[in-house]
VOGU-3710 file (C-alpha; in Angstrom, 3 decimals, decimal comma):
1> mnprptalia> 0,013/-0,009/0,041  1,244/3,511/-0,888  2,434/5,104/2,489  1,494/8,561/1,191  -2,185/9,438/0,837  -3,168/9,841/-2,836  -5,680/12,055/-4,636  -7,217/12,744/-7,997  -8,361/16,111/-9,229  -11,168/16,434/-11,799
11> edesllaehl> -11,543/19,851/-13,187  -12,258/20,948/-16,846  -10,634/24,416/-16,460  -6,904/23,733/-16,526  -5,883/26,944/-14,659  -8,198/26,134/-11,821  -6,919/22,540/-11,771  -3,338/23,630/-11,573  -4,188/26,263/-8,871  -5,842/23,514/-6,734
21> rselaalwpd> -2,851/21,210/-7,273  -0,324/23,914/-6,176  -2,369/24,862/-3,140  -2,634/21,302/-2,090  1,100/20,935/-2,508  1,690/23,901/-0,214  -0,871/22,780/2,409  -0,325/19,037/2,337  3,112/18,199/0,965  2,690/14,456/1,654
31> ldivamaphg> -0,422/14,225/-0,562  0,377/12,548/-3,810  -1,769/13,797/-6,755  -1,838/10,620/-8,910  -4,097/11,882/-11,650  -5,594/15,070/-13,263  -8,841/14,564/-15,254  -10,348/17,105/-17,578  -13,935/15,693/-17,435  -16,103/13,298/-15,505
41> qaaveaalak> -15,567/10,186/-17,647  -11,857/10,602/-17,509  -12,113/11,000/-13,759  -13,933/7,747/-13,418  -11,493/5,867/-15,590  -8,444/7,303/-13,787  -9,908/6,701/-10,346  -10,719/3,091/-11,042  -7,132/2,606/-12,339  -5,255/4,466/-9,609
51> qpdicfldir> -7,708/3,888/-6,666  -6,843/7,213/-4,882  -7,753/7,852/-1,240  -9,378/11,159/-2,189  -11,261/12,595/-5,184  -11,653/16,323/-5,737  -14,555/16,520/-8,242  -15,706/19,677/-10,007  -19,458/19,626/-9,936  -20,095/21,051/-13,427
61> mpgmsgleaa> -17,964/19,263/-16,098  -18,574/18,421/-19,769  -20,621/15,303/-20,283  -20,567/13,619/-16,872  -20,997/15,882/-13,844  -19,054/15,493/-10,682  -22,074/13,984/-8,879  -22,569/11,551/-11,827  -18,866/10,632/-11,787  -19,101/10,005/-7,993
71> aaltedwpqg> -22,143/7,757/-8,564  -20,271/5,848/-11,328  -17,314/5,252/-8,995  -19,605/4,088/-6,171  -21,176/1,516/-8,507  -17,998/0,312/-10,235  -15,545/0,396/-7,280  -13,987/-2,940/-6,504  -15,815/-4,854/-3,754  -13,984/-4,789/-0,488
81> qplpllvfvt> -11,916/-1,692/-1,291  -12,772/1,498/0,634  -14,343/4,140/-1,466  -12,352/7,426/-1,906  -13,220/10,452/0,270  -15,231/12,735/-1,963  -14,597/16,513/-1,994  -16,835/18,534/-4,471  -15,486/21,639/-5,958  -18,402/24,000/-6,601
91> aydqyalqaf> -19,284/27,536/-7,586  -22,971/27,116/-6,553  -24,972/29,083/-4,082  -25,878/28,645/-0,467  -28,686/26,118/-1,251  -26,179/23,745/-2,696  -23,667/24,260/0,094  -26,374/23,421/2,629  -27,006/20,107/0,787  -23,314/19,269/0,883
101> ehaaadyvlk> -23,076/20,090/4,597  -26,258/18,161/5,496  -24,892/15,119/3,696  -21,467/15,413/5,523  -19,648/15,694/2,179  -16,877/18,149/2,156  -16,699/20,845/-0,570  -14,486/23,577/-1,720  -15,941/26,817/-3,091  -14,601/28,366/-6,301
111> pvqrerlsqc> -12,340/30,244/-6,429  -10,485/28,120/-3,934  -9,364/29,953/-0,906  -6,312/28,706/1,013  -7,937/29,041/4,513  -10,903/26,990/3,500  -8,823/24,363/1,664  -6,617/24,087/4,815  -9,740/23,172/6,808  -10,753/20,695/4,116
121> carlqsalsa> -7,223/19,038/4,296  -7,419/18,790/8,069  -10,821/17,148/7,759  -9,606/14,682/5,192  -6,517/13,823/7,307  -8,750/13,123/10,170  -10,985/10,915/8,076  -8,060/8,915/6,749  -6,698/8,382/10,245  -10,076/7,173/11,433
131> raqpqqpahd> -10,286/4,853/8,461  -7,016/3,242/9,487  -8,377/2,480/12,949  -10,518/-0,757/12,842  -12,416/0,268/15,952  -13,538/3,551/14,423  -16,736/3,768/12,342  -15,932/3,813/8,638  -16,544/6,839/6,482  -19,792/5,926/4,708
141> avqqlrelln> -19,259/7,393/1,195  -22,249/5,512/-0,156  -24,628/6,961/2,377  -23,043/10,354/1,840  -23,586/10,217/-1,921  -27,047/8,739/-1,584  -28,186/11,714/0,549  -26,574/14,204/-1,906  -28,431/12,642/-4,981  -31,676/12,628/-3,084
151> stqllqslnp> -31,322/16,344/-2,163  -34,031/18,340/-3,907  -32,395/21,639/-3,098  -29,185/20,531/-4,611  -30,766/19,313/-7,793  -32,717/22,545/-8,191  -29,496/24,480/-7,689  -27,648/22,507/-10,279  -30,489/22,518/-12,776  -32,717/25,521/-12,327
161> gspagtasst> -35,978/25,092/-14,261  -35,362/21,459/-14,828  -38,046/18,705/-14,384  -36,445/17,833/-11,017  -37,729/21,103/-9,708  -41,337/20,626/-10,849  -41,877/16,889/-10,843  -43,587/16,831/-7,445  -46,363/19,218/-8,569  -47,308/17,387/-11,759
171> aplrllqvav> -49,005/14,055/-12,255  -46,690/11,150/-13,094  -46,278/10,118/-16,738  -48,918/7,680/-17,841  -48,298/7,287/-21,601  -45,004/7,242/-23,444  -45,075/8,258/-27,091  -42,751/5,929/-28,922  -41,758/6,167/-32,608  -42,033/2,801/-34,455
181> gnsivmlpvd> -41,370/3,215/-38,202  -43,766/5,812/-39,438  -46,140/5,424/-36,443  -46,232/6,880/-32,890  -47,208/4,156/-30,390  -48,984/5,311/-27,256  -47,335/2,998/-24,723  -48,834/2,826/-21,276  -46,077/3,322/-18,704  -47,649/0,615/-16,605
191> eviyfeaadk> -46,617/-1,888/-19,281  -42,963/-1,038/-18,994  -40,736/-3,510/-17,049  -37,669/-1,320/-16,975  -35,854/1,534/-18,545  -32,127/1,392/-19,422  -29,919/4,307/-20,443  -28,183/3,931/-23,794  -26,156/7,019/-24,722  -28,587/9,722/-25,741
201> yvrvltaqre> -31,517/7,253/-25,823  -33,387/5,144/-23,247  -34,219/1,477/-23,987  -37,787/0,790/-22,937  -38,453/-2,915/-22,184  -42,033/-4,340/-21,888  -42,726/-8,093/-21,482  -42,708/-8,674/-25,189  -40,982/-5,748/-26,902  -38,206/-3,269/-26,804
211> ylvrislrel> -38,376/0,339/-27,875  -35,901/3,145/-28,152  -36,834/6,637/-27,009  -34,806/9,776/-27,741  -34,601/11,150/-24,142  -32,040/10,808/-21,345  -32,792/8,791/-18,290  -32,044/11,966/-16,260  -34,866/13,742/-18,012  -37,289/10,807/-17,881
221> lpqldaqrfw> -36,840/9,872/-14,174  -38,518/12,911/-12,664  -41,604/12,187/-14,742  -42,073/8,772/-13,370  -44,027/7,642/-10,302  -41,234/7,167/-7,770  -43,312/4,810/-5,725  -43,577/2,401/-8,659  -40,425/2,985/-10,599  -37,155/2,495/-8,629
231> qvhrslvvrs> -33,694/3,515/-9,835  -31,400/0,477/-9,037  -28,348/1,642/-10,914  -27,293/4,899/-12,626  -28,441/3,392/-15,952  -31,468/1,343/-14,829  -34,926/2,124/-13,577  -37,324/-0,812/-12,868  -41,015/-1,064/-12,138  -41,121/-2,330/-8,620
241> daiaraerde> -44,004/-4,789/-9,056  -42,177/-6,331/-11,934  -39,571/-7,637/-9,561  -39,965/-11,240/-8,522  -37,016/-11,319/-6,040  -33,575/-9,874/-5,222  -30,688/-12,282/-4,805  -27,079/-11,872/-3,592  -24,183/-13,768/-5,039  -21,046/-15,067/-3,166
251> asrlslvlhe> -19,429/-11,625/-3,580  -22,505/-9,949/-2,026  -23,474/-8,328/-5,330  -27,280/-7,874/-5,672  -29,320/-8,703/-8,797  -33,025/-8,664/-9,557  -35,096/-11,575/-11,013  -38,129/-10,275/-13,033  -41,592/-11,763/-13,479  -41,844/-11,294/-17,238
261> rperlgvsrl> -38,289/-10,789/-18,533  -35,520/-13,471/-18,534  -32,555/-11,152/-17,904  -31,184/-10,267/-14,416  -30,657/-6,603/-13,520  -27,752/-5,621/-11,369  -28,275/-3,401/-8,390  -25,517/-0,986/-7,521  -24,423/-0,554/-3,883  -25,767/2,997/-4,085
271> yahlfkal> -29,341/1,573/-4,322  -29,033/-1,732/-2,368  -30,722/-0,193/0,629  -34,035/-0,498/-1,295  -33,990/-4,216/-0,876  -34,081/-5,103/2,839  -36,307/-7,856/4,385  -38,849/-6,708/6,850
//
């Protein structure tokens, strides 16, 4: 194991990335910056390869946001390995900051101020020391991220005017208009077994058919009835009453067996809390 703590910086603005790197070098000389990523996908790939102790993630990056990158890491991180400590770098207002604080995730406000970064470093050092002590409660990055993703205030701050801010005041989607050749099929949402993200599209699976809809899962999800449609992975949303059972394998990975589809659906650790016996 590397005796020095390691970190990754994900920031699409190169000047800000270099500034953060130099400030960390001054405040925490023992911290080894093992990767610099210009966008979210690169951050995920580098983090999985390097397995740093800490990830500094810019919230707003091209393609995959910092929160989405964190969710991807949580889902793809090797079983049995401690997840990185997550620090979000943000330029957002007090509503977003309150969400970060409530979820016990640390954050650094842009432009980075040395005094605040020093406090962040001290907090990270304390968390890493606690992690090394078996008798100490582990830093629960999964719970932290789950609370962040469920924060309505945070989502509204990141996407003002988006469906996330208005979904609670509108009726859930009942019909999905799907293009099939030259026709538009009016597909009842109740017939959908699950939705799966596929680039800029969403695969829509019923008991007998598969459709492709030109919408992102992020846009579709707020329009669905959250009591019936459960997100079980960053790319999967399943109708809850279409699930026959949830099973764990020898590595404790959770998968779903469906009533009317033969495939199994993997459940990420971020959403495993949905499946607990009463």
